[in-house]
BALOBA-1460 file (C-alpha; in Angstrom, 3 decimals):
// residues 131
<rec num="1" residu="m" x="10.900" y="37.882" z="15.766"/>
<rec num="2" residu="p" x="8.556" y="35.527" z="17.637"/>
<rec num="3" residu="a" x="8.021" y="33.212" z="14.624"/>
<rec num="4" residu="q" x="10.004" y="30.039" z="14.013"/>
<rec num="5" residu="h" x="9.632" y="28.035" z="10.777"/>
<rec num="6" residu="n" x="10.166" y="24.330" z="10.223"/>
<rec num="7" residu="i" x="10.123" y="22.757" z="6.757"/>
<rec num="8" residu="d" x="9.275" y="19.054" z="6.521"/>
<rec num="9" residu="n" x="10.136" y="17.985" z="2.981"/>
<rec num="10" residu="n" x="8.773" y="14.456" z="3.470"/>
<rec num="11" residu="r" x="5.314" y="15.765" z="4.376"/>
<rec num="12" residu="r" x="5.627" y="18.791" z="2.091"/>
<rec num="13" residu="l" x="4.659" y="20.914" z="5.088"/>
<rec num="14" residu="i" x="5.836" y="24.223" z="6.498"/>
<rec num="15" residu="t" x="5.051" y="24.746" z="10.182"/>
<rec num="16" residu="t" x="5.347" y="28.146" z="11.801"/>
<rec num="17" residu="l" x="5.371" y="28.378" z="15.596"/>
<rec num="18" residu="w" x="4.462" y="31.714" z="17.178"/>
<rec num="19" residu="f" x="5.750" y="32.525" z="20.658"/>
<rec num="20" residu="g" x="4.672" y="35.313" z="22.981"/>
<rec num="21" residu="e" x="2.243" y="38.073" z="22.193"/>
<rec num="22" residu="a" x="0.698" y="38.071" z="18.698"/>
<rec num="23" residu="v" x="0.753" y="41.772" z="17.828"/>
<rec num="24" residu="e" x="-0.631" y="43.005" z="14.524"/>
<rec num="25" residu="s" x="2.503" y="44.833" z="13.362"/>
<rec num="26" residu="e" x="4.743" y="41.843" z="14.163"/>
<rec num="27" residu="l" x="2.367" y="39.438" z="12.419"/>
<rec num="28" residu="i" x="2.407" y="41.583" z="9.267"/>
<rec num="29" residu="e" x="6.202" y="41.875" z="9.410"/>
<rec num="30" residu="a" x="6.613" y="38.131" z="9.989"/>
<rec num="31" residu="l" x="4.258" y="37.248" z="7.118"/>
<rec num="32" residu="t" x="6.093" y="39.575" z="4.734"/>
<rec num="33" residu="k" x="9.473" y="38.094" z="5.712"/>
<rec num="34" residu="y" x="8.108" y="34.544" z="5.417"/>
<rec num="35" residu="q" x="6.822" y="35.281" z="1.928"/>
<rec num="36" residu="q" x="10.156" y="36.756" z="0.843"/>
<rec num="37" residu="d" x="12.398" y="34.128" z="2.425"/>
<rec num="38" residu="i" x="10.385" y="30.915" z="2.084"/>
<rec num="39" residu="k" x="7.154" y="31.011" z="0.084"/>
<rec num="40" residu="s" x="8.784" y="32.799" z="-2.852"/>
<rec num="41" residu="q" x="10.965" y="29.714" z="-3.419"/>
<rec num="42" residu="p" x="9.497" y="27.486" z="-6.173"/>
<rec num="43" residu="d" x="10.307" y="24.339" z="-4.167"/>
<rec num="44" residu="y" x="7.678" y="25.374" z="-1.599"/>
<rec num="45" residu="f" x="4.799" y="26.492" z="-3.868"/>
<rec num="46" residu="t" x="2.919" y="23.221" z="-3.313"/>
<rec num="47" residu="y" x="3.617" y="22.806" z="0.410"/>
<rec num="48" residu="n" x="0.772" y="22.933" z="2.922"/>
<rec num="49" residu="e" x="1.172" y="25.108" z="6.004"/>
<rec num="50" residu="i" x="0.397" y="25.074" z="9.693"/>
<rec num="51" residu="v" x="0.625" y="28.269" z="11.726"/>
<rec num="52" residu="d" x="0.650" y="27.256" z="15.391"/>
<rec num="53" residu="f" x="-0.357" y="29.945" z="17.888"/>
<rec num="54" residu="g" x="-0.600" y="27.386" z="20.693"/>
<rec num="55" residu="q" x="2.211" y="29.135" z="22.593"/>
<rec num="56" residu="a" x="0.925" y="32.666" z="21.956"/>
<rec num="57" residu="s" x="0.297" y="34.501" z="25.209"/>
<rec num="58" residu="s" x="-2.210" y="37.017" z="23.834"/>
<rec num="59" residu="f" x="-3.550" y="38.575" z="20.624"/>
<rec num="60" residu="k" x="-3.652" y="42.250" z="19.722"/>
<rec num="61" residu="l" x="-5.281" y="42.524" z="16.298"/>
<rec num="62" residu="s" x="-7.771" y="44.887" z="14.738"/>
<rec num="63" residu="t" x="-10.287" y="43.999" z="12.056"/>
<rec num="64" residu="q" x="-8.232" y="46.057" z="9.604"/>
<rec num="65" residu="g" x="-5.099" y="44.138" z="10.613"/>
<rec num="66" residu="i" x="-6.799" y="40.808" z="9.962"/>
<rec num="67" residu="m" x="-7.960" y="42.079" z="6.564"/>
<rec num="68" residu="t" x="-4.420" y="43.233" z="5.758"/>
<rec num="69" residu="l" x="-2.983" y="39.836" z="6.706"/>
<rec num="70" residu="a" x="-5.584" y="38.071" z="4.551"/>
<rec num="71" residu="h" x="-4.752" y="40.214" z="1.517"/>
<rec num="72" residu="l" x="-0.997" y="39.899" z="2.021"/>
<rec num="73" residu="a" x="-1.224" y="36.138" z="2.426"/>
<rec num="74" residu="t" x="-2.775" y="35.648" z="-0.998"/>
<rec num="75" residu="n" x="0.286" y="37.216" z="-2.667"/>
<rec num="76" residu="t" x="2.127" y="33.898" z="-2.601"/>
<rec num="77" residu="d" x="-0.819" y="31.662" z="-3.459"/>
<rec num="78" residu="s" x="0.174" y="29.801" z="-6.614"/>
<rec num="79" residu="q" x="-2.459" y="29.954" z="-9.314"/>
<rec num="80" residu="g" x="-3.521" y="26.485" z="-10.377"/>
<rec num="81" residu="v" x="-2.261" y="24.942" z="-7.118"/>
<rec num="82" residu="k" x="-4.639" y="24.293" z="-4.232"/>
<rec num="83" residu="t" x="-2.947" y="23.948" z="-0.843"/>
<rec num="84" residu="k" x="-4.087" y="23.974" z="2.775"/>
<rec num="85" residu="l" x="-3.365" y="26.295" z="5.668"/>
<rec num="86" residu="a" x="-4.242" y="25.218" z="9.215"/>
<rec num="87" residu="i" x="-4.252" y="27.776" z="12.001"/>
<rec num="88" residu="v" x="-3.836" y="26.342" z="15.502"/>
<rec num="89" residu="v" x="-5.071" y="28.439" z="18.415"/>
<rec num="90" residu="n" x="-5.295" y="28.004" z="22.173"/>
<rec num="91" residu="n" x="-8.467" y="29.833" z="23.254"/>
<rec num="92" residu="s" x="-11.900" y="30.933" z="22.066"/>
<rec num="93" residu="l" x="-10.867" y="34.546" z="21.360"/>
<rec num="94" residu="a" x="-8.058" y="33.360" z="19.114"/>
<rec num="95" residu="y" x="-10.459" y="30.915" z="17.463"/>
<rec num="96" residu="g" x="-12.818" y="33.796" z="16.636"/>
<rec num="97" residu="l" x="-9.953" y="35.867" z="15.221"/>
<rec num="98" residu="g" x="-8.870" y="32.872" z="13.151"/>
<rec num="99" residu="r" x="-12.386" y="32.449" z="11.768"/>
<rec num="100" residu="m" x="-12.426" y="36.159" z="10.853"/>
<rec num="101" residu="y" x="-9.165" y="35.630" z="8.972"/>
<rec num="102" residu="v" x="-10.669" y="32.654" z="7.108"/>
<rec num="103" residu="t" x="-13.668" y="34.770" z="6.110"/>
<rec num="104" residu="y" x="-11.607" y="37.730" z="4.897"/>
<rec num="105" residu="r" x="-9.167" y="35.474" z="3.053"/>
<rec num="106" residu="s" x="-12.036" y="33.724" z="1.258"/>
<rec num="107" residu="l" x="-13.194" y="37.093" z="-0.078"/>
<rec num="108" residu="v" x="-9.892" y="37.747" z="-1.897"/>
<rec num="109" residu="p" x="-10.481" y="36.547" z="-5.490"/>
<rec num="110" residu="r" x="-6.919" y="35.348" z="-6.120"/>
<rec num="111" residu="g" x="-6.799" y="33.209" z="-2.966"/>
<rec num="112" residu="r" x="-6.076" y="29.520" z="-3.637"/>
<rec num="113" residu="k" x="-5.834" y="27.979" z="-0.156"/>
<rec num="114" residu="d" x="-8.258" y="25.960" z="1.887"/>
<rec num="115" residu="v" x="-7.976" y="27.432" z="5.386"/>
<rec num="116" residu="g" x="-9.109" y="25.904" z="8.670"/>
<rec num="117" residu="v" x="-8.857" y="26.881" z="12.335"/>
<rec num="118" residu="f" x="-8.194" y="24.236" z="14.989"/>
<rec num="119" residu="m" x="-7.872" y="24.093" z="18.771"/>
<rec num="120" residu="g" x="-5.164" y="21.414" z="18.613"/>
<rec num="121" residu="y" x="-2.065" y="20.731" z="16.536"/>
<rec num="122" residu="y" x="-2.889" y="17.077" z="15.835"/>
<rec num="123" residu="d" x="-6.380" y="17.955" z="14.587"/>
<rec num="124" residu="a" x="-4.782" y="20.459" z="12.228"/>
<rec num="125" residu="l" x="-2.206" y="17.938" z="11.030"/>
<rec num="126" residu="e" x="-4.901" y="15.313" z="10.437"/>
<rec num="127" residu="w" x="-6.886" y="17.816" z="8.333"/>
<rec num="128" residu="i" x="-3.759" y="18.831" z="6.388"/>
<rec num="129" residu="e" x="-2.895" y="15.220" z="5.571"/>
<rec num="130" residu="a" x="-6.438" y="14.150" z="4.641"/>
<rec num="131" residu="k" x="-6.877" y="13.587" z="0.936"/>
């Protein structure tokens, strides 16, 4: 699986690095596994997240795939807890796909995350850590 997770307990931050091609089926599989293995753990309900696609070589996603990811992602949003998700991308196409994801995720009524898309990791981290 081309996703690698890092949990920083001091920052209360989970960072996921994606390597290689970002293919719809693998993204859905990786998100489902992440939810089962990490986000289902009560210790991590209040952690912010960064998903870093800076090393992704290409993106193969359909509109339906982005909608599916947005709906799946809200399954582990904790009601009553507002957290942040920063998506880091490396080109304008990926930025557009990220913005589509933000839009679709905002339409899911049970969603509880603030989501932003950034062209650099440090911009994303600054946004995550801003009060």
